[in-house]
C-alpha positions as CSV (number, residue, x, y, z in Angstrom):
1,M,123.2,204.4,33.1
2,K,121.7,206.6,35.8
3,K,118.1,205.9,34.9
4,V,119.0,201.8,34.5
5,R,119.9,201.6,38.2
6,V,116.7,204.0,39.1
7,N,114.3,201.3,37.3
8,L,116.2,198.8,39.2
9,V,116.2,199.8,42.6
10,D,112.6,200.5,42.1
11,Q,111.9,196.9,40.8
12,R,114.0,195.4,43.8
13,A,111.9,197.6,46.4
14,Q,108.7,196.5,44.8
15,L,109.8,192.8,45.0
16,K,110.4,193.2,48.8
17,D,107.2,194.5,49.4
18,K,105.8,190.9,47.9
19,E,105.7,187.7,49.7
20,P,108.6,185.7,48.3
21,S,108.1,182.8,46.0
22,T,108.5,179.0,46.8
23,L,111.5,179.2,45.0
24,E,113.0,182.2,46.9
25,D,111.9,181.0,49.8
26,L,113.7,177.4,49.1
27,A,116.9,179.4,47.8
28,V,117.1,181.3,50.8
29,A,116.7,178.1,52.9
30,A,119.3,176.3,50.6
31,R,121.9,179.2,51.7
32,G,121.4,178.7,55.5
33,G,121.9,175.1,55.5
34,M,120.0,171.6,56.0
35,E,118.7,173.4,59.2
36,T,116.8,176.2,57.4
37,L,116.2,173.7,54.2
38,R,114.6,171.0,55.9
39,P,111.8,172.9,57.4
40,A,110.9,174.9,53.9
41,L,111.3,171.8,52.1
42,Q,108.0,170.4,55.0
43,R,106.1,173.3,54.4
44,I,106.2,173.0,50.3
45,Y,105.0,169.0,51.2
46,M,102.5,169.7,53.2
47,T,101.2,172.3,51.0
48,R,101.0,170.0,48.3
49,A,99.8,167.3,50.1
50,S,97.0,169.2,51.3
51,A,95.9,170.4,47.9
52,Y,96.1,166.9,46.3
53,R,94.1,166.1,49.7
54,D,91.4,168.6,49.2
55,A,91.3,168.0,44.9
56,L,90.9,163.9,45.8
57,K,87.7,164.7,47.9
58,S,86.5,167.0,45.3
59,F,86.7,164.3,43.0
60,I,85.4,161.3,45.0
61,H,82.1,163.6,46.2
62,G,81.8,164.5,42.2
63,Y,82.0,160.9,41.4
64,Q,79.4,160.3,44.1
65,E,77.2,162.7,42.5
66,G,76.9,161.3,39.3
67,I,76.6,157.5,40.5
68,Q,73.8,158.9,42.9
69,Q,72.3,160.0,39.4
70,V,72.8,157.1,37.9
71,V,71.0,155.1,40.3
72,E,68.2,157.5,40.4
73,R,67.7,157.6,36.9
74,K,68.0,153.8,36.2
75,E,65.2,153.5,39.3
76,D,63.0,156.1,37.5
77,S,63.0,154.1,34.1
78,K,62.2,150.8,35.9
79,S,59.3,152.0,37.7
80,E,58.2,153.4,34.5
81,Q,58.8,150.2,33.1
82,E,56.7,148.4,35.8
83,S,54.0,150.7,35.4
84,D,54.0,150.3,31.7
85,I,53.4,146.8,31.7
86,Q,50.8,146.9,34.7
87,N,48.7,149.7,32.2
88,K,49.0,147.4,29.1
89,S,47.8,143.9,31.3
90,T,44.7,145.8,32.3
């Protein structure tokens, strides 16, 4: 019994050293009432919004690069076709 209790104390000490999780942060804020819950929810919202914005920017950048590659390939194939036509006509 004593050994189990020591293990639990050690685990709690380790958890205190770590940064609280989002869920733990919300639980503490909820106990404090609306005054503390509102800023915690705003932090979560802003963090998720920031992550979403960054992911969207990355997607758009990759999409634009893909479009640019397709356009370049079409231009290359078009110039090759034009040069082939000129070579055949001479």
